[in-house]
Backbone as a printed PyTorch tensor [residue, N CA C, xyz], in Angstrom:
tensor([[[-19.5790, -45.3460,   6.4830],
         [-18.8090, -44.1570,   6.2410],
         [-19.6610, -43.2080,   5.4170]],

        [[-19.5990, -41.9180,   5.7140],
         [-20.4760, -41.0130,   5.0110],
         [-19.8330, -39.6500,   4.9310]],

        [[-20.3900, -38.7490,   4.1610],
         [-19.8570, -37.4180,   4.0670],
         [-20.9670, -36.4010,   3.8890]],

        [[-20.9860, -35.4040,   4.7890],
         [-21.9150, -34.3240,   4.6690],
         [-21.2330, -33.0220,   5.0240]],

        [[-21.9930, -32.0390,   5.4620],
         [-21.4380, -30.7090,   5.5770],
         [-21.6120, -30.1340,   6.9750]],

        [[-21.6290, -28.8200,   7.0980],
         [-21.6060, -28.1970,   8.4100],
         [-22.8490, -28.5510,   9.2130]],

        [[-22.7050, -28.9690,  10.4880],
         [-23.8610, -29.2600,  11.3200],
         [-24.6000, -27.9820,  11.6830]],

        [[-25.9020, -28.1170,  11.9060],
         [-26.7210, -26.9410,  12.1680],
         [-26.6310, -26.4690,  13.6040]],

        [[-26.3530, -27.3810,  14.5410],
         [-26.4050, -27.0060,  15.9540],
         [-25.1300, -27.4150,  16.6650]],

        [[-24.8340, -26.7040,  17.7580],
         [-23.6860, -27.0410,  18.5720],
         [-23.9650, -28.3010,  19.3870]],

        [[-22.9210, -29.0570,  19.6460],
         [-23.0100, -30.2140,  20.5110],
         [-22.2890, -29.9200,  21.8130]],

        [[-22.0160, -30.9460,  22.6180],
         [-21.3610, -30.7370,  23.8970],
         [-19.9390, -30.2400,  23.7290]],

        [[-19.4740, -29.4530,  24.6710],
         [-18.0950, -29.0100,  24.6750],
         [-17.1800, -30.1930,  24.9530]],

        [[-15.9650, -30.2030,  24.3890],
         [-15.0840, -31.3370,  24.6300],
         [-14.6760, -31.4470,  26.0830]],

        [[-14.6000, -32.6680,  26.5830],
         [-14.1740, -32.9120,  27.9550],
         [-12.7220, -33.3460,  28.0280]],

        [[-12.1530, -33.6790,  26.8850],
         [-10.7710, -34.0820,  26.8450],
         [-10.0370, -33.2210,  25.8390]],

        [[ -8.7310, -33.1320,  25.9840],
         [ -7.9800, -32.1800,  25.2070],
         [ -7.8790, -32.5030,  23.7350]],

        [[ -7.7180, -31.4660,  22.9380],
         [ -7.5000, -31.6160,  21.5020],
         [ -6.1590, -32.2950,  21.2790]],

        [[ -6.1290, -33.2840,  20.4040],
         [ -4.9010, -34.0070,  20.1150],
         [ -4.3550, -33.7080,  18.7210]],

        [[ -5.1760, -33.1180,  17.8640],
         [ -4.6980, -32.8450,  16.5140],
         [ -5.4190, -31.6280,  15.9730]],

        [[ -4.6610, -30.7810,  15.2750],
         [ -5.2280, -29.5760,  14.6570],
         [ -4.7020, -29.4460,  13.2330]],

        [[ -5.6160, -29.1320,  12.3320],
         [ -5.2130, -28.8110,  10.9580],
         [ -5.9700, -27.5760,  10.5170]],

        [[ -5.2740, -26.6410,   9.9030],
         [ -5.9160, -25.4420,   9.3730],
         [ -6.0390, -25.5890,   7.8690]],

        [[ -7.2650, -25.6960,   7.3960],
         [ -7.5230, -25.7940,   5.9660],
         [ -7.4380, -24.3940,   5.3590]],

        [[ -6.7850, -24.2510,   4.2060],
         [ -6.6140, -22.9070,   3.6410],
         [ -7.9170, -22.2160,   3.2750]],

        [[ -8.9670, -22.9840,   3.0130],
         [-10.2490, -22.3740,   2.6410],
         [-11.2470, -22.3370,   3.7960]],

        [[-11.2560, -23.3680,   4.6280],
         [-12.3130, -23.5070,   5.6260],
         [-11.8700, -23.3090,   7.0680]],

        [[-10.5900, -23.1210,   7.2920],
         [-10.1450, -22.8110,   8.6400],
         [ -9.7940, -24.0290,   9.4700]],

        [[ -9.9470, -23.8900,  10.7820],
         [ -9.4050, -24.8700,  11.7150],
         [-10.3130, -26.0800,  11.9280]],

        [[ -9.6930, -27.2530,  11.8510],
         [-10.3230, -28.5170,  12.2120],
         [ -9.5130, -29.1280,  13.3560]],

        [[-10.2050, -29.7270,  14.3270],
         [ -9.5180, -30.3670,  15.4460],
         [-10.1060, -31.7470,  15.7030]],

        [[ -9.3340, -32.5800,  16.3840],
         [ -9.7870, -33.9090,  16.7920],
         [ -9.4370, -34.1230,  18.2520]],

        [[-10.3780, -34.7120,  18.9840],
         [-10.1250, -35.1280,  20.3580],
         [-10.8800, -36.4260,  20.6070]],

        [[-10.4480, -37.2410,  21.5790],
         [-11.0970, -38.5330,  21.8040],
         [-12.5800, -38.3870,  22.1370]],

        [[-13.3770, -39.3040,  21.6360],
         [-14.7980, -39.3570,  21.9860],
         [-14.9420, -39.6680,  23.4710]],

        [[-15.8490, -38.9540,  24.1280],
         [-16.2860, -39.2870,  25.4830],
         [-17.5820, -40.0740,  25.3050]],

        [[-17.5580, -41.4020,  25.4750],
         [-18.7200, -42.2220,  25.1000],
         [-20.0360, -41.7890,  25.7420]],

        [[-20.0030, -41.3830,  26.9940],
         [-21.2520, -41.0160,  27.6590],
         [-21.6610, -39.5740,  27.3630]],

        [[-20.7190, -38.6480,  27.4400],
         [-21.0540, -37.2420,  27.1960],
         [-21.4290, -36.9830,  25.7410]],

        [[-20.8380, -37.7350,  24.8150],
         [-21.0710, -37.5060,  23.3830],
         [-22.1730, -38.3810,  22.7990]],

        [[-22.7350, -39.2950,  23.5980],
         [-23.6580, -40.2950,  23.0390],
         [-24.8680, -39.6850,  22.3500]],

        [[-25.4930, -38.6890,  22.9610],
         [-26.7010, -38.1040,  22.3680],
         [-26.3710, -37.4210,  21.0370]],

        [[-25.2620, -36.7100,  20.9890],
         [-24.8390, -36.0540,  19.7560],
         [-24.5580, -37.0940,  18.6640]],

        [[-23.7750, -38.1010,  19.0110],
         [-23.4360, -39.1230,  18.0230],
         [-24.6630, -39.9040,  17.5810]],

        [[-25.6090, -40.1010,  18.4840],
         [-26.8470, -40.7940,  18.1220],
         [-27.5670, -40.0620,  16.9990]],

        [[-27.6390, -38.7260,  17.0930],
         [-28.2940, -37.9460,  16.0340],
         [-27.5710, -38.1280,  14.7130]],

        [[-26.2650, -38.2370,  14.7460],
         [-25.4940, -38.3800,  13.5200],
         [-25.6510, -39.7620,  12.9100]],

        [[-25.4480, -40.8060,  13.7230],
         [-25.3830, -42.1640,  13.1610],
         [-26.7450, -42.7170,  12.7740]],

        [[-27.8340, -42.1220,  13.2870],
         [-29.1780, -42.5810,  12.9170],
         [-29.8200, -41.7160,  11.8450]],

        [[-29.1180, -40.7080,  11.3780],
         [-29.6490, -39.8590,  10.3110],
         [-29.7640, -40.6850,   9.0260]],

        [[-30.7900, -40.4550,   8.2160],
         [-30.9510, -41.2390,   6.9860],
         [-29.7290, -41.2270,   6.0700]],

        [[-28.9680, -40.1430,   6.0660],
         [-27.7990, -40.0730,   5.1960],
         [-26.6170, -40.8780,   5.7390]],

        [[-26.7350, -41.3910,   6.9730],
         [-25.6660, -42.1870,   7.5660],
         [-25.9530, -43.6770,   7.4540]],

        [[-26.7160, -44.0680,   6.4580],
         [-27.1460, -45.4620,   6.3330],
         [-25.9680, -46.4240,   6.2820]],

        [[-24.8590, -46.0180,   5.6890],
         [-23.7160, -46.9220,   5.5690],
         [-22.9470, -47.0760,   6.8790]],

        [[-23.3170, -46.2960,   7.9010],
         [-22.7000, -46.4540,   9.2190],
         [-23.2840, -47.6580,   9.9640]],

        [[-24.4100, -48.1640,   9.4860],
         [-25.0390, -49.3950,   9.9830],
         [-25.5110, -49.2940,  11.4320]],

        [[-25.9430, -48.0890,  11.8450],
         [-26.4910, -47.9240,  13.1910],
         [-27.8330, -47.2040,  13.1600]],

        [[-28.5470, -47.3220,  12.0570],
         [-29.7790, -46.5620,  11.8670],
         [-30.8300, -46.8310,  12.9280]],

        [[-30.8470, -48.0470,  13.4710],
         [-31.8750, -48.4130,  14.4440],
         [-31.3850, -48.3320,  15.8870]],

        [[-30.2010, -47.7590,  16.1160],
         [-29.6380, -47.7010,  17.4650],
         [-30.3340, -46.6390,  18.3100]],

        [[-30.4390, -46.9010,  19.6180],
         [-30.8780, -45.8580,  20.5390],
         [-29.6440, -45.2600,  21.2070]],

        [[-29.8480, -44.2300,  22.0430],
         [-28.7180, -43.5350,  22.6580],
         [-27.8920, -44.4910,  23.5200]],

        [[-28.5670, -45.3740,  24.2350],
         [-27.8520, -46.3070,  25.1020],
         [-26.9400, -47.2230,  24.2990]],

        [[-27.4200, -47.6630,  23.1390],
         [-26.5830, -48.5430,  22.3110],
         [-25.3830, -47.7810,  21.7520]],

        [[-25.5890, -46.5240,  21.3800],
         [-24.4780, -45.7240,  20.8740],
         [-23.4260, -45.5520,  21.9700]],

        [[-23.8590, -45.2230,  23.1780],
         [-22.9160, -45.0830,  24.2870],
         [-22.1680, -46.3890,  24.5310]],

        [[-22.9010, -47.5020,  24.4960],
         [-22.2820, -48.8080,  24.7080],
         [-21.2350, -49.1040,  23.6400]],

        [[-21.5550, -48.8030,  22.3800],
         [-20.6230, -49.0650,  21.2880],
         [-19.3380, -48.2510,  21.4470]],

        [[-19.4690, -46.9780,  21.8320],
         [-18.2730, -46.1570,  21.9420],
         [-17.5240, -46.3990,  23.2420]],

        [[-18.1840, -46.9250,  24.2700],
         [-17.4440, -47.4180,  25.4360],
         [-16.6220, -48.6490,  25.0410]],

        [[-17.2130, -49.5120,  24.2140],
         [-16.4880, -50.6950,  23.7500],
         [-15.2520, -50.2920,  22.9460]],

        [[-15.4050, -49.3280,  22.0560],
         [-14.2710, -48.8630,  21.2590],
         [-13.2120, -48.2260,  22.1540]],

        [[-13.6520, -47.4230,  23.1350],
         [-12.6980, -46.7620,  24.0290],
         [-11.8670, -47.7680,  24.8140]],

        [[-12.4550, -48.9150,  25.1220],
         [-11.7560, -49.9360,  25.8990],
         [-10.9210, -50.8740,  25.0330]],

        [[-11.0770, -50.7840,  23.7180],
         [-10.4150, -51.7250,  22.8170],
         [ -8.9550, -51.3260,  22.5980]],

        [[ -8.0250, -52.2590,  22.6590],
         [ -6.6100, -51.8960,  22.4870],
         [ -6.2190, -51.5470,  21.0540]],

        [[ -7.0850, -51.8680,  20.0840],
         [ -6.7250, -51.6500,  18.6810],
         [ -7.7870, -50.8640,  17.9160]],

        [[ -8.5720, -50.0500,  18.6080],
         [ -9.6520, -49.2940,  17.9690],
         [ -9.8610, -48.0190,  18.7780]],

        [[ -9.9470, -46.8820,  18.1180],
         [-10.1560, -45.5870,  18.7680],
         [-11.2260, -44.7950,  18.0250]],

        [[-11.9080, -43.9070,  18.7370],
         [-12.8800, -43.0110,  18.1110],
         [-12.5840, -41.5740,  18.5360]],

        [[-12.6760, -40.6640,  17.5760],
         [-12.3730, -39.2590,  17.8260],
         [-13.5050, -38.3770,  17.2990]],

        [[-13.7760, -37.3120,  18.0450],
         [-14.7650, -36.3120,  17.6260],
         [-14.0360, -35.1630,  16.9580]],

        [[-14.4640, -34.8220,  15.7450],
         [-13.8680, -33.7110,  15.0250],
         [-14.7200, -32.4610,  15.1580]],

        [[-14.0480, -31.3200,  15.2730],
         [-14.7450, -30.0350,  15.3480],
         [-14.2480, -29.1250,  14.2380]],

        [[-15.1520, -28.2970,  13.7660],
         [-14.8240, -27.2900,  12.7670],
         [-15.3710, -25.9590,  13.2480]],

        [[-14.4970, -24.9510,  13.3190],
         [-14.8980, -23.6290,  13.8120],
         [-15.5940, -23.7480,  15.1620]],

        [[-15.0430, -24.6290,  15.9920],
         [-15.4920, -24.8550,  17.3660],
         [-16.8780, -25.4890,  17.4600]],

        [[-17.3180, -26.1530,  16.3970],
         [-18.5690, -26.9130,  16.4410],
         [-18.2880, -28.3840,  16.1640]],

        [[-18.9740, -29.2960,  16.8450],
         [-18.8470, -30.7080,  16.4820],
         [-19.2690, -30.9050,  15.0290]],

        [[-18.4360, -31.5780,  14.2410],
         [-18.6920, -31.6230,  12.8100],
         [-18.4730, -32.9900,  12.1710]],

        [[-17.6880, -33.8670,  12.8040],
         [-17.4620, -35.1750,  12.1930],
         [-16.9370, -36.1570,  13.2360]],

        [[-17.0130, -37.4200,  12.8690],
         [-16.5560, -38.5270,  13.6950],
         [-15.5020, -39.2880,  12.9120]],

        [[-14.4280, -39.6810,  13.5660],
         [-13.3850, -40.4650,  12.9130],
         [-13.0240, -41.6520,  13.7910]],

        [[-12.8440, -42.7990,  13.1580],
         [-12.3940, -43.9910,  13.8670],
         [-11.1100, -44.4890,  13.2320]],

        [[-10.2260, -44.9600,  14.0880],
         [ -8.9330, -45.4930,  13.6780],
         [ -8.8110, -46.8870,  14.2790]],

        [[ -8.3220, -47.8430,  13.4910],
         [ -8.2140, -49.2020,  14.0100],
         [ -7.0590, -49.9380,  13.3340]],

        [[ -6.6540, -51.0330,  13.9480],
         [ -5.6380, -51.8940,  13.3660],
         [ -6.3520, -52.9210,  12.4930]],

        [[ -6.2450, -52.8220,  11.1720],
         [ -7.0350, -53.6960,  10.2960],
         [ -6.6220, -55.1630,  10.3470]],

        [[ -5.4520, -55.4530,  10.8990],
         [ -5.0430, -56.8530,  11.0600],
         [ -5.7290, -57.5030,  12.2550]],

        [[ -6.3350, -56.6620,  13.1280],
         [ -6.9930, -57.1680,  14.3360],
         [ -8.4660, -56.7860,  14.4330]],

        [[ -8.8940, -55.8220,  13.6310],
         [-10.2700, -55.3220,  13.6540],
         [-10.7430, -55.1670,  12.2110]],

        [[-11.9610, -55.5450,  11.9340],
         [-12.6350, -55.3230,  10.6520],
         [-12.1350, -56.2010,   9.5000]],

        [[-10.8210, -56.3230,   9.3310],
         [-10.2890, -56.9730,   8.1310],
         [ -9.3980, -58.1710,   8.4450]],

        [[ -9.5880, -58.7660,   9.5920],
         [ -8.7550, -59.8970,  10.0080],
         [ -8.8550, -61.0220,   8.9750]],

        [[ -7.7240, -61.3780,   8.3780],
         [ -7.6830, -62.4600,   7.4080],
         [ -8.2890, -62.1460,   6.0570]],

        [[ -8.6850, -60.8850,   5.8180],
         [ -9.3650, -60.5470,   4.5680],
         [ -8.4920, -59.7770,   3.5750]],

        [[ -7.2570, -59.4570,   3.9700],
         [ -6.3710, -58.7720,   3.0390],
         [ -4.9370, -59.0260,   3.4810]],

        [[ -3.9920, -58.6070,   2.6640],
         [ -2.5770, -58.8060,   2.9330],
         [ -2.0740, -57.6800,   3.8360]],

        [[ -2.1920, -57.8910,   5.1330],
         [ -1.8120, -56.8570,   6.1010],
         [ -0.3060, -56.6730,   6.1430]],

        [[  0.1050, -55.4140,   6.3740],
         [  1.5230, -55.0920,   6.4890],
         [  1.7540, -54.2500,   7.7350]],

        [[  2.9630, -54.2750,   8.2850],
         [  3.2770, -53.3750,   9.4050],
         [  3.0430, -51.9240,   8.9960]],

        [[  2.4740, -51.1370,   9.8850],
         [  2.2150, -49.7350,   9.5900],
         [  0.8690, -49.4730,   8.9530]],

        [[  0.0380, -50.5150,   8.7780],
         [ -1.3210, -50.3090,   8.2540],
         [ -2.2300, -49.7710,   9.3470]],

        [[ -3.0720, -48.8130,   8.9970],
         [ -4.0660, -48.2500,   9.9090],
         [ -5.3940, -48.1860,   9.1750]],

        [[ -6.4570, -48.6710,   9.8060],
         [ -7.7920, -48.5930,   9.2350],
         [ -8.4810, -47.3020,   9.6270]],

        [[ -9.4310, -46.8730,   8.8170],
         [-10.1060, -45.5970,   9.0530],
         [-11.5690, -45.6510,   8.6530]],

        [[-12.4200, -45.0370,   9.4850],
         [-13.8040, -44.7170,   9.1350],
         [-14.0030, -43.2320,   9.4180]],

        [[-14.8560, -42.5660,   8.6540],
         [-15.2310, -41.1960,   9.0280],
         [-16.6870, -40.9520,   8.6770]],

        [[-17.2990, -40.0590,   9.4390],
         [-18.7090, -39.7090,   9.2570],
         [-18.8720, -38.2250,   9.5050]],

        [[-19.4070, -37.5000,   8.5330],
         [-19.6840, -36.0780,   8.7240],
         [-21.0820, -35.8870,   9.3090]],

        [[-21.2320, -34.8790,  10.1350],
         [-22.5180, -34.5850,  10.7490],
         [-23.5330, -34.1440,   9.6970]],

        [[-24.8150, -34.4690,   9.8990],
         [-25.8420, -33.9600,   8.9820],
         [-25.9080, -32.4420,   9.0510]],

        [[-26.2600, -31.8290,   7.9480],
         [-26.2540, -30.3680,   7.8720],
         [-27.4960, -29.8550,   7.1720]],

        [[-27.8800, -28.6270,   7.5310],
         [-29.0200, -27.9880,   6.8820],
         [-28.6460, -27.3950,   5.5260]],

        [[-27.4140, -26.9410,   5.4080],
         [-26.9790, -26.3010,   4.1690],
         [-25.5860, -26.7960,   3.8190]],

        [[-25.3330, -27.0750,   2.5350],
         [-24.0010, -27.5590,   2.1380],
         [-22.9530, -26.4610,   2.2240]],

        [[-21.7380, -26.8640,   2.5330],
         [-20.5830, -25.9660,   2.5230],
         [-19.6030, -26.5260,   1.5040]],

        [[-19.3200, -25.7740,   0.4840],
         [-18.4830, -26.2750,  -0.6100],
         [-17.1220, -26.7180,  -0.0870]],

        [[-16.7360, -27.9350,  -0.4310],
         [-15.4230, -28.4470,  -0.0630],
         [-15.3080, -28.9980,   1.3360]],

        [[-16.4160, -28.9890,   2.0990],
         [-16.3280, -29.3860,   3.5080],
         [-15.9470, -30.8530,   3.6780]],

        [[-16.6400, -31.7460,   2.9900],
         [-16.3920, -33.1690,   3.1880],
         [-14.9780, -33.5370,   2.7680]],

        [[-14.5110, -32.9540,   1.6860],
         [-13.1310, -33.2200,   1.2690],
         [-12.1440, -32.6900,   2.3020]],

        [[-12.4450, -31.5380,   2.9080],
         [-11.5660, -31.0110,   3.9530],
         [-11.5500, -31.9310,   5.1690]],

        [[-12.6890, -32.5580,   5.4700],
         [-12.7380, -33.4850,   6.6000],
         [-11.8710, -34.7100,   6.3310]],

        [[-12.0520, -35.3630,   5.1830],
         [-11.2590, -36.5670,   4.9270],
         [ -9.7700, -36.2240,   4.8210]],

        [[ -9.4520, -35.0600,   4.2960],
         [ -8.0520, -34.6430,   4.2490],
         [ -7.4970, -34.4720,   5.6540]],

        [[ -8.2870, -33.8860,   6.5330],
         [ -7.8720, -33.7140,   7.9290],
         [ -7.6730, -35.0620,   8.6100]],

        [[ -8.6050, -35.9820,   8.3970],
         [ -8.4930, -37.3050,   9.0150],
         [ -7.2410, -38.0250,   8.5210]],

        [[ -6.9720, -37.9430,   7.2360],
         [ -5.7830, -38.5930,   6.6910],
         [ -4.5020, -37.9440,   7.2260]],

        [[ -4.4730, -36.6270,   7.3150],
         [ -3.3050, -35.9450,   7.8690],
         [ -3.0920, -36.3510,   9.3260]],

        [[ -4.1840, -36.5060,  10.0670],
         [ -4.1170, -36.9790,  11.4560],
         [ -3.4760, -38.3660,  11.5350]],

        [[ -3.9130, -39.2720,  10.6800],
         [ -3.3630, -40.6230,  10.7110],
         [ -1.8880, -40.6370,  10.3210]],

        [[ -1.5260, -39.8730,   9.3100],
         [ -0.1370, -39.8460,   8.8750],
         [  0.7500, -38.9950,   9.7850]],

        [[  0.1570, -38.2650,  10.7310],
         [  0.9600, -37.5440,  11.7210],
         [  1.7180, -38.5060,  12.6170]],

        [[  1.2310, -39.7350,  12.7220],
         [  1.9580, -40.7800,  13.4290],
         [  3.0090, -41.3300,  12.4690]],

        [[  4.2970, -41.1670,  12.7550],
         [  5.3220, -41.6090,  11.8010],
         [  5.3270, -43.1110,  11.5500]],

        [[  4.6710, -43.8910,  12.4270],
         [  4.6350, -45.3380,  12.2070],
         [  3.5820, -45.7550,  11.1850]],

        [[  2.6720, -44.8350,  10.8220],
         [  1.6580, -45.1420,   9.8200],
         [  2.2620, -45.1270,   8.4270]],

        [[  2.1750, -46.2550,   7.7470],
         [  2.6940, -46.3460,   6.3840],
         [  1.5890, -46.3440,   5.3340]],

        [[  0.4480, -47.0080,   5.6760],
         [ -0.6710, -47.0650,   4.7340],
         [ -1.9660, -46.9090,   5.5250]],

        [[ -2.9530, -46.2720,   4.9100],
         [ -4.3020, -46.2120,   5.4680],
         [ -5.1750, -47.1380,   4.6320]],

        [[ -5.9380, -47.9670,   5.3100],
         [ -6.7590, -48.9930,   4.6670],
         [ -8.2290, -48.7020,   4.9690]],

        [[ -9.0820, -48.7550,   3.9440],
         [-10.5170, -48.5380,   4.1330],
         [-11.3110, -49.6320,   3.4360]],

        [[-12.5440, -49.8340,   3.9000],
         [-13.3960, -50.8820,   3.3300],
         [-14.8440, -50.4040,   3.2570]],

        [[-15.0880, -49.3210,   2.4850],
         [-16.4580, -48.8130,   2.3750],
         [-17.3510, -49.7650,   1.5810]],

        [[-18.6250, -49.6500,   1.8330],
         [-19.6220, -50.4170,   1.0790],
         [-19.4530, -50.1460,  -0.4170]],

        [[-19.5680, -51.1700,  -1.2310],
         [-19.3990, -50.9920,  -2.6760],
         [-20.4200, -50.0150,  -3.2580]],

        [[-21.5500, -49.8330,  -2.5810],
         [-22.5950, -48.9370,  -3.0840],
         [-22.3480, -47.4770,  -2.7240]],

        [[-21.3830, -47.2180,  -1.8540],
         [-21.1540, -45.8630,  -1.3520],
         [-20.2460, -45.0910,  -2.3110]],

        [[-20.8060, -44.7550,  -3.4640],
         [-20.0060, -44.1470,  -4.5280],
         [-19.4640, -42.7670,  -4.1590]],

        [[-20.1780, -42.0400,  -3.3120],
         [-19.6930, -40.7140,  -2.9090],
         [-18.3780, -40.8280,  -2.1540]],

        [[-18.2920, -41.8090,  -1.2740],
         [-17.0560, -41.9840,  -0.5170],
         [-15.9410, -42.5440,  -1.3890]],

        [[-16.2850, -43.3950,  -2.3610],
         [-15.2510, -43.8860,  -3.2800],
         [-14.5700, -42.7070,  -3.9830]],

        [[-15.3440, -41.7260,  -4.3940],
         [-14.7820, -40.5600,  -5.0800],
         [-13.9070, -39.7370,  -4.1420]],

        [[-14.3440, -39.5640,  -2.9010],
         [-13.5400, -38.8350,  -1.9220],
         [-12.2390, -39.5660,  -1.6430]],

        [[-12.3330, -40.8840,  -1.4860],
         [-11.1230, -41.6610,  -1.2330],
         [-10.1160, -41.4930,  -2.3640]],

        [[-10.5950, -41.5700,  -3.5910],
         [ -9.7020, -41.4030,  -4.7290],
         [ -9.0490, -40.0180,  -4.7340]],

        [[ -9.8090, -39.0100,  -4.2990],
         [ -9.3090, -37.6350,  -4.3250],
         [ -8.1510, -37.4050,  -3.3620]],

        [[ -8.0600, -38.2260,  -2.3080],
         [ -6.9610, -38.0450,  -1.3520],
         [ -5.8740, -39.1120,  -1.5090]],

        [[ -5.9560, -39.9140,  -2.5700],
         [ -4.8520, -40.8070,  -2.8810],
         [ -5.0850, -42.2880,  -2.7050]],

        [[ -6.3260, -42.7190,  -2.4150],
         [ -6.5810, -44.1470,  -2.2770],
         [ -6.6060, -44.8270,  -3.6430]],

        [[ -6.1310, -46.0630,  -3.6600],
         [ -6.1820, -46.9110,  -4.8440],
         [ -6.9600, -48.1710,  -4.5080]],

        [[ -7.8610, -48.5550,  -5.3820],
         [ -8.7190, -49.7160,  -5.1400],
         [ -7.9080, -51.0000,  -5.2970]],

        [[ -8.0340, -51.8760,  -4.2860],
         [ -7.4030, -53.1900,  -4.3360],
         [ -8.3600, -54.2140,  -4.9320]],

        [[ -9.6320, -54.1380,  -4.5090],
         [-10.6310, -55.0630,  -5.0160],
         [-11.8040, -55.1810,  -4.0610]],

        [[-12.7750, -55.9700,  -4.4450],
         [-13.9650, -56.1720,  -3.6270],
         [-13.7510, -57.3470,  -2.6840]],

        [[-14.1360, -57.1520,  -1.4300],
         [-14.0760, -58.2220,  -0.4450],
         [-15.4580, -58.3890,   0.1630]],

        [[-15.7350, -59.5850,   0.6450],
         [-17.0230, -59.8690,   1.2670],
         [-16.8590, -59.9090,   2.7800]],

        [[-17.6550, -59.0820,   3.4600],
         [-17.7030, -59.0770,   4.9160],
         [-19.0940, -59.5210,   5.3550]],

        [[-19.2770, -59.8970,   6.6220],
         [-20.6020, -60.3570,   7.0520],
         [-21.7070, -59.3300,   6.8250]],

        [[-21.3840, -58.0450,   6.9520],
         [-22.4030, -57.0110,   6.8750],
         [-22.5010, -56.3320,   5.5110]],

        [[-21.5340, -56.5940,   4.5960],
         [-21.5430, -55.8680,   3.3270],
         [-20.5030, -56.4430,   2.3730]],

        [[-20.6430, -56.0640,   1.1000],
         [-19.5540, -56.2060,   0.1480],
         [-18.8060, -54.8740,   0.1630]],

        [[-17.4950, -54.9430,   0.3210],
         [-16.7090, -53.7320,   0.5350],
         [-15.6620, -53.5510,  -0.5510]],

        [[-15.3400, -52.2890,  -0.8150],
         [-14.3210, -51.9480,  -1.8050],
         [-13.0200, -51.6550,  -1.0510]],

        [[-12.1940, -52.6650,  -0.9090],
         [-10.9360, -52.5120,  -0.2040],
         [-10.0450, -51.5370,  -0.9700]],

        [[ -9.5780, -50.5090,  -0.2700],
         [ -8.7420, -49.4860,  -0.8990],
         [ -7.6250, -49.0920,   0.0620]],

        [[ -6.4740, -48.7180,  -0.4940],
         [ -5.2880, -48.4250,   0.3110],
         [ -4.6570, -47.1220,  -0.1700]],

        [[ -4.1780, -46.3300,   0.7960],
         [ -3.4900, -45.0720,   0.5000],
         [ -2.1480, -45.0640,   1.2260]],

        [[ -1.0700, -44.9110,   0.4960],
         [  0.2450, -44.7780,   1.1080],
         [  0.5010, -43.3160,   1.4630]],

        [[  1.5170, -43.1090,   2.2770],
         [  1.9110, -41.7410,   2.6170],
         [  2.2810, -40.9600,   1.3440]],

        [[  2.9870, -41.6230,   0.4470],
         [  3.4020, -40.9490,  -0.7890],
         [  2.2150, -40.5970,  -1.6670]],

        [[  1.2400, -41.5110,  -1.7860],
         [  0.0920, -41.2180,  -2.6470],
         [ -0.7910, -40.1270,  -2.0410]],

        [[ -0.8680, -40.0600,  -0.7130],
         [ -1.5950, -38.9600,  -0.0620],
         [ -0.9180, -37.6290,  -0.3730]],

        [[  0.3930, -37.6000,  -0.2690],
         [  1.1190, -36.3670,  -0.5560],
         [  0.9490, -35.9570,  -2.0220]],

        [[  1.0190, -36.9260,  -2.9230],
         [  0.8670, -36.6220,  -4.3460],
         [ -0.5240, -36.0650,  -4.6500]],

        [[ -1.5550, -36.6510,  -4.0240],
         [ -2.9270, -36.2370,  -4.2980],
         [ -3.2800, -34.8930,  -3.6820]],

        [[ -2.7020, -34.5840,  -2.5210],
         [ -3.1310, -33.4000,  -1.7730],
         [ -2.0500, -32.3380,  -1.6290]],

        [[ -0.7940, -32.7110,  -1.8390],
         [  0.3040, -31.7870,  -1.5950],
         [  0.6390, -31.6390,  -0.1330]],

        [[  0.0200, -32.4560,   0.7130],
         [  0.1990, -32.3390,   2.1600],
         [  1.0390, -33.4710,   2.7160]],

        [[  1.7280, -33.1620,   3.8050],
         [  2.2840, -34.2060,   4.6580],
         [  1.3020, -34.3980,   5.7870]],

        [[  1.7510, -34.2440,   7.0150],
         [  0.8760, -34.3070,   8.1750],
         [  0.4080, -32.9000,   8.5150]],

        [[ -0.6110, -32.8140,   9.3430],
         [ -1.1120, -31.5380,   9.8100],
         [ -0.3010, -31.0420,  10.9930]],

        [[ -0.8550, -30.0970,  11.7250],
         [ -0.2000, -29.5360,  12.8910],
         [ -0.6120, -30.3350,  14.1100]],

        [[  0.3470, -30.8660,  14.8380],
         [  0.0510, -31.7010,  15.9820],
         [ -0.0050, -30.8510,  17.2310]],

        [[ -1.0750, -31.0300,  18.0310],
         [ -1.2360, -30.2500,  19.2460],
         [ -0.2150, -30.6830,  20.2930]],

        [[ -0.2140, -30.0010,  21.4290],
         [  0.8080, -30.2260,  22.4500],
         [  0.8100, -31.6510,  22.9840]],

        [[ -0.3250, -32.3240,  22.9080],
         [ -0.3960, -33.6920,  23.4030],
         [  0.3350, -34.6630,  22.5040]],

        [[  0.6600, -34.2760,  21.2880],
         [  1.4580, -35.1200,  20.4040],
         [  0.6270, -35.8880,  19.4110]],

        [[  1.2850, -36.5170,  18.4570],
         [  0.6110, -37.2780,  17.4210],
         [ -0.0210, -38.5290,  18.0010]],

        [[ -1.1970, -38.9380,  17.4850],
         [ -1.8530, -40.1300,  17.9930],
         [ -1.1190, -41.3940,  17.6010]],

        [[ -1.2320, -42.4130,  18.4510],
         [ -0.6530, -43.7110,  18.1280],
         [ -1.6730, -44.7890,  18.4410]],

        [[ -1.5530, -45.9140,  17.7670],
         [ -2.5380, -46.9670,  17.9290],
         [ -2.5520, -47.5720,  19.3150]],

        [[ -1.4470, -47.4230,  20.0790],
         [ -1.4370, -47.9680,  21.4350],
         [ -2.0520, -47.0070,  22.4400]],

        [[ -2.5440, -45.8720,  21.9440],
         [ -3.2000, -44.9050,  22.8020],
         [ -2.2410, -43.9080,  23.4350]],

        [[ -0.9350, -44.0900,  23.2440],
         [  0.0330, -43.1720,  23.8140],
         [  0.2280, -41.9760,  22.9080]],

        [[  0.9780, -41.0050,  23.3640],
         [  1.3060, -39.8580,  22.5420],
         [  2.7540, -39.9490,  22.1280]],

        [[  3.0320, -39.5320,  20.9040],
         [  4.3930, -39.6130,  20.3860],
         [  5.2530, -38.5350,  21.0030]]])
C-alpha cells in the first residue's frame, strides 16, 4: 500500500463504466471503475514497480505478470481491483477483498460486514497538497457506499509509517501486529461511525451503475 500524488502522464481510457464518483471540495472529481487486466497492465506495471511502491511487493514484476495478477483478481469471487481517476487521469489503484477469505484468513476476529482494502497512488513528478488523503477518503467512501459494509480492515506493513498516519486520519484504529508470510503487518480497523467522525463524511456519490458489492453485483 502506498501514497503519492498526481501522475505525470495520461493512461488508457476506461473500457468499463464508472461505478463510483466522489467530488472532493478542494481537488474535484474522483472516480472508480473496474480494472481491465489486459488494457491496464502496462499502466499498472509502471505504478507497482516504481521504487516508491515497494510495499506493494511487485517491484520485480514484468507486464505479463501484472496482467496475470489482475486477471486472477478479476476472476476471484472475493477480491476486486478498481482503477481510480482524478480530473480524468488515471491516478490510483484500489483493491477490495473479503478478509475472512483473502489475506487475513484465520489471522483476526472476522465479523459479518468486514471488507479489506489496499490502495496505491500513481507516482508523480510534483506533489499535490492533500492528494493522497483525498484518495484514501474516496476509497473509504466507496467501500462504505455499500450498506452491507460495517468495517474496513487493513494490514499494511509495520514499516509503512506514511500509510499508518493516513489510516489514522480517516478513522482507523490499530488492533495490533500480526505476522503474515510476506510481512509483519499492523492490523487496523475502521467502522462506519469512526470514518464519519474522522472525516465528516458518509458515502460518496454513487454512479448510475450503483454501489459496489463484494459479490460483484450492483446494489
